[in-house]
C-alpha positions in Angstrom: 220.9 156.0 148.8 221.0 155.0 145.2 224.4 155.8 143.6 222.8 157.4 140.5 220.7 159.6 142.7 223.7 160.6 144.8 225.6 161.7 141.7 222.6 163.5 140.2 222.1 165.3 143.6 225.7 166.5 143.6 225.5 167.6 139.9 222.3 169.7 140.8 224.0 171.2 143.8 226.9 172.1 141.6 224.6 174.0 139.1 222.9 175.6 142.1 226.3 176.9 143.4 227.2 178.2 139.9 224.0 180.1 139.5 224.3 181.5 143.0 227.8 182.8 142.6 227.1 184.4 139.2 224.0 186.1 140.6 226.1 187.4 143.6 228.9 188.6 141.3 226.3 190.5 139.3 224.9 192.1 142.5 228.5 193.1 143.5 229.1 194.6 140.0 225.8 196.5 140.3 226.7 197.9 143.7 230.2 198.9 142.4 228.6 200.7 139.4 226.2 202.5 141.7 229.1 203.5 144.1 231.6 204.5 141.3 230.5 208.1 140.9 231.1 208.7 144.5 234.4 206.9 144.4 235.5 209.2 141.5 234.2 212.3 143.3 236.0 211.3 146.5 239.3 210.9 144.7 239.1 214.5 143.5 238.0 216.1 146.7 240.2 218.6 148.6 239.4 217.2 152.0 241.3 219.7 154.1 239.3 222.6 152.7 236.0 220.8 153.4 237.0 220.1 156.9 238.1 223.7 157.6 234.8 224.9 156.3 232.9 222.5 158.6 235.1 223.3 161.6 234.2 227.1 161.5 230.5 226.4 160.8 228.5 228.0 163.6 225.6 225.5 163.0 227.6 222.4 164.2 225.6 220.3 166.6 227.2 219.3 170.0 228.0 215.6 170.2 228.2 213.1 173.1 230.9 210.5 172.4 230.0 207.2 174.1 232.7 204.5 174.7 231.4 201.2 176.1 234.2 199.2 177.6 234.4 195.8 179.0 237.9 194.6 180.2 239.6 197.2 178.0 242.4 198.1 180.4 244.9 197.8 177.6 243.4 200.3 175.2 240.8 202.4 177.0 243.2 205.3 177.9 244.5 205.6 174.3 240.9 205.6 173.1 239.9 208.3 175.5 242.9 210.4 174.5 241.9 210.0 170.9 238.4 211.2 171.7 239.7 214.2 173.7 241.9 215.2 170.8 239.1 215.4 168.3 238.8 218.5 166.3 235.2 219.4 167.1 233.7 222.6 168.6 231.7 221.1 171.4 231.6 217.5 172.7 231.6 215.3 175.8 233.3 211.9 176.2 231.6 209.3 178.3 233.3 206.0 178.9 230.9 203.4 180.2 232.7 200.6 182.2 230.3 197.7 181.9 231.3 195.7 184.9 234.8 195.1 183.8 236.8 192.5 185.9 240.2 194.2 185.1 241.6 197.7 185.7 239.6 199.5 183.0 238.1 202.0 185.6 241.3 202.3 187.6 243.3 203.2 184.5 240.8 205.9 183.6 240.6 207.3 187.1 244.3 207.5 187.6 245.3 208.7 184.1 242.8 211.6 184.0 242.7 212.5 187.7 239.0 211.6 188.0 236.7 212.4 191.0 233.4 211.0 192.0 230.4 213.1 191.0 226.7 213.2 191.8 224.8 211.3 189.1 221.9 212.9 187.2 220.7 210.1 184.7 217.6 210.4 182.6 215.7 207.1 182.1 215.1 206.9 178.4 215.9 203.2 178.7 215.9 200.7 181.5 219.5 199.5 182.1 221.6 197.6 184.6 222.3 199.8 187.6 224.9 202.6 187.4 227.1 202.1 190.4 229.0 205.5 190.3 230.1 208.2 188.1 233.4 210.2 187.7 234.5 213.4 186.1 238.0 214.3 185.1 239.6 217.2 186.8 242.0 217.8 183.9 239.4 217.4 181.1 236.0 218.6 182.4 234.2 217.1 179.4 235.4 213.6 180.2 233.2 211.3 182.3 233.4 207.7 183.5 230.3 205.6 184.4 230.8 202.3 186.3 227.8 200.0 186.0 226.8 196.4 186.5 227.5 194.2 183.5 224.6 194.1 181.0 226.5 193.8 177.6 227.5 196.4 175.1 223.9 197.4 174.1 223.0 198.0 177.7 226.2 200.1 178.2 225.4 202.2 175.2 221.8 202.8 176.5 223.2 203.9 179.9 225.4 206.3 178.0 222.6 207.7 176.1 220.6 208.2 179.4 223.6 210.1 180.9 224.4 212.1 177.8 223.3 215.8 177.4 223.7 216.5 173.7 221.3 216.0 170.8 223.7 213.8 168.9 225.9 210.9 170.1 228.8 208.9 168.6 229.2 205.3 169.5 232.8 204.2 169.7 234.3 200.8 170.5 236.7 200.8 173.5 239.6 199.7 171.3 239.1 202.3 168.5 241.2 205.3 167.5 239.7 208.2 165.5 241.4 210.5 163.2 241.5 214.1 164.6 238.9 215.2 162.0 236.8 212.1 162.2 233.8 213.6 164.0 233.8 216.6 161.7 233.8 214.4 158.7 231.1 212.2 160.1 228.9 215.0 161.2 229.2 217.0 158.0 226.3 215.3 156.2 224.1 215.9 159.3 225.1 219.6 159.5 224.8 220.2 155.7 221.3 218.5 155.7 220.2 220.5 158.7 219.2 217.3 160.4 217.7 215.4 157.5 220.4 212.7 158.0 219.5 210.6 161.1 222.8 208.6 161.3 226.1 208.4 159.7 228.9 205.8 159.8 232.5 206.1 158.5 235.0 203.6 157.1 236.8 201.5 159.6 240.4 200.5 159.0 242.6 198.1 160.9 245.4 199.7 162.9 247.6 196.7 163.6 251.0 197.5 162.3 250.6 201.3 162.3 252.5 203.5 164.7 250.1 205.1 167.2 251.3 207.4 170.0 249.0 208.8 172.7 245.9 208.0 170.7 247.1 209.5 167.4 248.0 207.6 164.2 251.5 208.9 163.5 252.4 206.5 160.7 250.3 204.0 158.7 251.9 200.6 158.4 251.1 197.0 157.6 251.2 194.1 160.1 253.4 191.1 159.3 250.9 188.4 160.1 249.0 187.1 156.9 245.8 186.7 158.9 245.9 190.5 159.8 246.7 191.5 156.2 243.7 189.5 155.0 241.5 191.3 157.5 242.6 194.6 156.0 241.8 193.4 152.5 238.4 192.2 153.8 237.6 195.5 155.3 238.4 197.3 152.0 236.0 195.0 150.2 233.2 195.4 152.7 233.3 199.2 153.1 234.4 200.4 149.7 232.2 198.2 147.5 229.2 196.9 149.5 228.3 199.7 151.9 228.9 202.7 149.6 226.6 201.2 147.1 223.9 200.5 149.6 224.3 204.0 151.1 223.9 205.6 147.7 220.5 204.0 147.5 219.6 204.9 151.1 219.2 201.2 152.1 222.4 200.8 154.2 221.6 198.4 157.1 225.0 198.5 159.0 226.8 201.3 160.6 229.9 199.7 162.3 229.8 199.4 166.0 233.3 200.7 166.0 232.1 204.1 165.0 228.8 205.7 164.1 226.9 209.0 164.8 223.3 209.1 165.6 220.5 211.6 166.3 219.6 210.9 169.9 215.8 211.5 169.6 215.6 209.2 166.6 217.3 206.4 168.6 215.1 207.0 171.6 212.0 206.8 169.3 213.3 203.6 167.9 213.7 202.2 171.4 217.5 202.2 171.8 219.9 199.4 171.5 218.5 195.8 171.9 220.3 194.0 174.7 219.0 190.6 173.5 221.2 190.4 170.4 224.9 190.4 169.8 224.3 192.3 166.6 223.0 195.5 168.3 224.6 197.8 165.8 222.8 196.4 162.7 219.5 195.7 164.6 219.3 199.4 165.6 219.8 200.6 162.0 217.1 198.2 160.7 214.8 199.4 163.5 215.5 203.1 162.6 214.8 202.4 158.9 211.6 200.8 160.0 210.5 203.7 162.1 211.4 206.1 159.2 209.3 204.2 156.8 206.4 203.8 159.2 206.4 207.6 159.9 206.9 208.3 156.1 209.9 210.5 157.3 212.4 211.8 154.7 215.3 211.4 157.0 218.1 209.1 155.7 221.1 207.2 156.8 224.5 207.7 155.2 227.9 206.2 155.0 231.1 208.3 154.8 233.7 206.7 152.7 236.8 208.5 153.9 238.7 206.4 156.4 238.1 207.9 159.9 238.2 205.1 162.5 241.1 202.7 163.3 240.5 199.5 165.3 242.5 196.6 166.6 241.7 193.4 164.7 241.9 189.9 166.2 245.5 188.7 166.0 244.9 185.0 166.8 242.8 182.4 165.0 240.8 181.7 168.2 239.8 185.4 168.6 239.0 185.9 165.0 236.8 182.7 165.0 234.9 184.0 168.1 234.5 187.4 166.4 233.1 185.9 163.1 230.8 183.5 164.9 229.4 186.4 166.9 228.9 188.6 163.8 227.1 185.8 162.0 224.9 185.0 164.9 224.0 188.8 165.2 223.2 189.0 161.6 220.9 186.0 161.8 219.2 187.3 164.9 218.5 190.7 163.2 217.1 189.2 160.1 214.9 186.8 162.0 213.6 189.5 164.3 212.6 191.7 161.2 211.6 188.8 158.9 208.2 190.4 158.2 210.1 193.2 156.5 211.7 191.0 154.0 210.1 191.3 150.5 207.6 193.6 152.0 206.9 196.4 149.5 205.8 198.7 152.4 209.5 199.1 153.3 210.5 199.8 149.7 214.2 199.3 149.0 214.8 198.1 152.6 212.3 195.3 152.2 212.7 194.5 148.6 216.5 194.6 148.2 218.6 195.4 151.3 217.2 192.8 153.7 217.1 190.1 151.0 220.7 191.1 150.1 221.8 190.6 153.6 219.9 187.3 153.8 221.0 185.7 150.6 224.5 187.3 150.2 225.8 188.1 153.6 224.1 185.3 155.7 223.4 182.3 153.5 226.5 182.7 151.3 228.4 180.7 154.0 226.1 177.7 153.2 226.5 178.0 149.4 230.2 178.4 149.6 230.5 175.4 151.9 228.6 173.4 149.3 230.9 174.8 146.7 234.0 173.6 148.5 232.4 170.2 149.0 231.7 170.0 145.2 235.3 170.9 144.4 236.7 168.3 146.7 234.2 165.6 145.5 235.1 166.4 141.9 238.9 166.5 142.3 239.5 163.7 144.7 236.6 161.3 144.2 235.3 162.1 140.7 231.8 162.3 142.1 231.1 165.4 140.0 231.9 166.0 136.4 235.1 167.7 135.6 233.3 170.5 133.8 231.2 171.5 136.8 234.2 171.1 139.1 236.3 173.5 137.0 233.5 176.1 136.7 232.8 176.0 140.5 236.5 176.3 141.2 236.9 179.3 138.9 233.8 181.0 140.3 235.0 180.4 143.9 238.3 182.1 143.1 236.6 185.0 141.3 234.0 185.3 144.0 236.6 185.8 146.7 240.1 186.6 145.5 239.4 188.7 142.4 236.8 190.9 144.1 239.0 191.5 147.1 242.0 192.4 144.9 239.8 194.9 143.1 238.9 196.4 146.4 242.7 196.9 147.3 243.3 198.7 144.0 240.2 200.9 144.4 241.2 201.9 147.9 244.7 202.9 146.8 243.4 204.7 143.8 241.0 206.7 145.9 242.8 207.4 149.1 246.6 206.7 148.7 246.7 205.7 152.4 249.3 202.9 152.0 252.8 204.0 152.8 254.5 202.8 149.6 253.9 200.8 146.4 255.4 197.7 148.0 252.6 197.7 150.6 250.0 197.8 147.8 251.6 194.9 146.0 251.7 192.9 149.3 248.0 193.5 149.9 247.2 192.7 146.3 249.1 189.5 146.5 247.5 188.3 149.6 244.1 189.2 148.2 244.6 186.9 145.3 245.3 184.1 147.8 242.1 184.6 149.7 240.1 181.8 148.2 242.8 179.2 149.0 243.0 179.5 152.8 241.4 182.5 154.4 238.0 182.4 152.9 237.4 178.6 153.7 238.2 179.4 157.4 235.7 182.2 157.4 233.0 180.1 155.7 233.5 177.4 158.3 233.3 179.9 161.2 230.2 181.6 159.8 228.5 178.2 159.5 229.3 177.8 163.2 227.7 181.1 163.9 224.6 180.0 162.1 224.5 176.9 164.2 224.9 179.1 167.4 221.8 181.0 166.2 219.8 177.9 165.4 220.7 176.4 168.8 219.7 179.6 170.5 223.0 179.6 172.7 223.7 182.8 174.6 226.6 185.0 173.6 228.4 187.7 175.5 230.9 190.5 174.9 233.7 187.9 174.5 237.4 188.4 175.0 239.6 189.4 172.0 242.9 189.2 173.9 243.8 192.7 173.0 247.5 193.7 172.8 246.8 197.5 172.6 247.6 199.7 169.7 249.0 202.8 171.2 252.3 203.7 172.9 251.3 206.1 175.7 254.4 208.3 175.9 
C-alpha cells in the first residue's frame, strides 16, 4: 500500500471516529434529558405509600413466577426463597430445571420437601420433554419441573405452558428480588388496567452485599475492581439509556434477570425463540412488532426503582463469555428483524430504537476498536497527526469514563442506596478509570461476540462459575 494512502486512510478513520463519538454523546445527552423528569420525580416519591396502596388493591392480577435453572445448585434455593417471600397477594413459583447436570433439582426437592405430582401441561409452545413435576408440601404454590435440556428460552416456554395465571415474571436462577419487587413491577400494569403489556425493573449487582435466606440484609460493595466496574456499568445502562427509551415507548430490552409479561401477549408473539442466545431482547422486539401490526395501544415500560439483585461474573473468563454471548444475541436479534430498521411502519421502534441498538450498542465496539488503534498509531508511531490523536483520546475518555461517573452520581442522588459516602467516592473513582482498562477489554470481547455471530457458531447457556450470594441460615 502507498505510504501516503495509508496515512490518509488513518486520518479519515480518525475523523470518522470523532464524528461517531460526538453523535453518540449527543444521543446519550438527549436520552438523559428525556429521562430527567422521571429521575427528578422518582427522587421525590414516597415509595412505601405507593407500595402499600398497591398491596391492598383488590384489582391486582395473579402472577406466575418462572425461574429457569441450569446447573444452579449454588443459588437456586436462595432464589426460590426470595420468590416465596415476595409481598404479593397471589402468585405461584415455578422452577424449571433445564436438564441440569448438578444437584439443582435435588437441592429444591430436599429443601422444600417436594413430592412428585401429576403433570397437566398446556401446549402453547413446543418444547423439550418435561420429565417430571414436583410440588412443595411446605409451600403449595412452589413447583419444580424437570425437563430435557433445551436452553433458557425453551425452559421459559415450558414454564409458560405449565403456568396458570394471566401474567408471568421471568427470573434468572441466580437472582434475588426485593420483597416488594413484584408489586413495584406490576404497578404500571395494574394502574393501566392491562394497557401495559410488559414491564422490567432495574437490575443491580449483589456481589459484596449481605444476603441471608434470599433477603438483602445490607447493601455493600465488592472488593474486586472488575465487579465494581460492572456496578458502574449497570448504573449507566439502566439509569440513562433504558429510562429514556422507555419514556418514548421504544424500549427494546427487558433484562432476562427480571421482567413481567402479559401471558396472552407473549403467546400471540410466539413465545421465546430457542434459536438465539438473546431471547429476552428478541421477544421484546417481536412484541413491539405485533403491537404495531395490530395497531394496539399497549406499551412496554421500565421501572427505575432497583428491584432485582443478581450475581455478576467474578472472573475475567466468565465476564468475557457473558459479553460475547450478549453481543452475539444482540446481533442475532437485529439481523432477524432487519426489515424493521428505518421502516416508518414501525414508527419510533423502526426509525430510532433499532438504529440506536445497531449503531450505538452493536457497532460501537468496532468504532471504539478503531479509536484505540488510532490512539496507539498516533502516540507510538506518529502515523496520525497529534491533533487527531488528542481529540480521539479525549472523546474516548468522555465517551466512557465521564458518562459512567455521571451515572454514579445520578444513582446516588436518586436512590441513596450506597451505604456511605466512601462507597460513592469509590465507585466514582473507578468510573473515571473505565476508559483506561475496563472498556478496552469489553470492546475486544464484544468484537469477539460479533465474530461469533458472523461465523454462525452455536452458543449455549454457558457456565458462570457461580459462588452463590446468599447465606442460608
